[in-house]
C-alpha positions as CSV (number, residue, x, y, z in Angstrom):
1,M,95.9,-242.2,49.2
2,F,99.0,-243.8,50.7
3,I,100.2,-244.9,47.3
4,A,99.9,-241.3,46.0
5,L,101.8,-239.9,48.9
6,V,104.6,-242.4,48.4
7,I,104.8,-241.6,44.7
8,L,104.9,-237.9,45.3
9,K,107.6,-238.2,48.0
10,H,109.8,-240.8,46.2
11,F,109.8,-239.6,42.6
12,D,110.7,-242.5,40.3
13,M,109.4,-244.3,37.2
14,W,105.9,-245.7,37.1
15,D,107.3,-249.1,36.5
16,K,109.3,-249.1,39.7
17,H,106.4,-248.0,41.9
18,A,104.0,-250.5,40.1
19,V,106.4,-253.3,41.1
20,D,106.5,-252.0,44.7
21,F,102.7,-252.1,45.0
22,G,102.0,-255.1,42.8
23,L,100.1,-253.3,40.1
24,K,100.6,-252.8,36.4
25,P,102.2,-249.4,35.5
26,N,99.2,-248.2,33.4
27,T,96.7,-249.1,36.2
28,L,98.8,-247.3,38.8
29,E,99.2,-244.2,36.6
30,K,95.5,-243.9,35.9
31,M,94.6,-244.5,39.6
32,I,97.0,-241.8,40.8
33,Y,95.9,-239.3,38.1
34,K,92.2,-239.8,39.1
35,L,93.0,-239.3,42.8
36,L,95.0,-236.1,42.1
37,T,92.2,-234.8,40.0
38,V,89.8,-235.3,42.9
39,I,92.0,-233.8,45.6
40,E,93.4,-230.9,43.5
41,P,90.6,-228.4,44.1
42,V,90.8,-229.0,47.9
43,L,94.6,-228.6,47.9
44,C,94.4,-225.4,45.8
45,V,91.9,-223.8,48.1
46,K,94.1,-224.7,51.1
47,F,97.5,-223.9,49.8
48,V,97.3,-221.5,46.9
49,K,96.8,-217.8,47.6
50,R,95.7,-215.4,44.9
51,V,97.9,-212.3,44.9
52,A,97.0,-209.0,43.1
53,M,99.6,-207.2,41.2
54,T,99.1,-204.1,43.5
55,E,100.1,-206.3,46.5
56,Q,103.2,-207.4,44.7
57,R,104.2,-203.8,44.0
58,V,103.5,-202.7,47.6
59,S,105.6,-205.5,49.0
60,R,108.3,-204.8,46.4
61,N,108.3,-208.4,45.1
62,T,108.6,-207.5,41.4
63,F,111.6,-208.0,39.2
64,R,114.0,-205.2,39.3
65,N,114.5,-205.1,35.5
66,C,110.9,-205.8,34.6
67,S,108.7,-204.3,37.3
68,Y,105.5,-204.6,35.3
69,E,105.6,-208.3,34.6
70,L,102.4,-209.7,36.0
71,Y,102.6,-212.1,39.0
72,A,106.3,-212.9,38.7
73,T,108.4,-212.5,41.8
74,D,112.1,-212.1,42.3
75,V,113.5,-214.9,44.5
């Protein structure tokens, strides 16, 4: 888990991270992808909120020029 956090925080090539942790790049990449596959459902439940289009319209978060585009917000 620590290795995954380091890779997510310090984005760099797989080769560089593999040298840092003493692993082969292919092994490191497979290990991180497997870990992210396992924790992805938990993170989605915790951090991703489903929003209905009616909520977007009520809070006026739609694009000014395309007000009927689904689930797009104006930043």
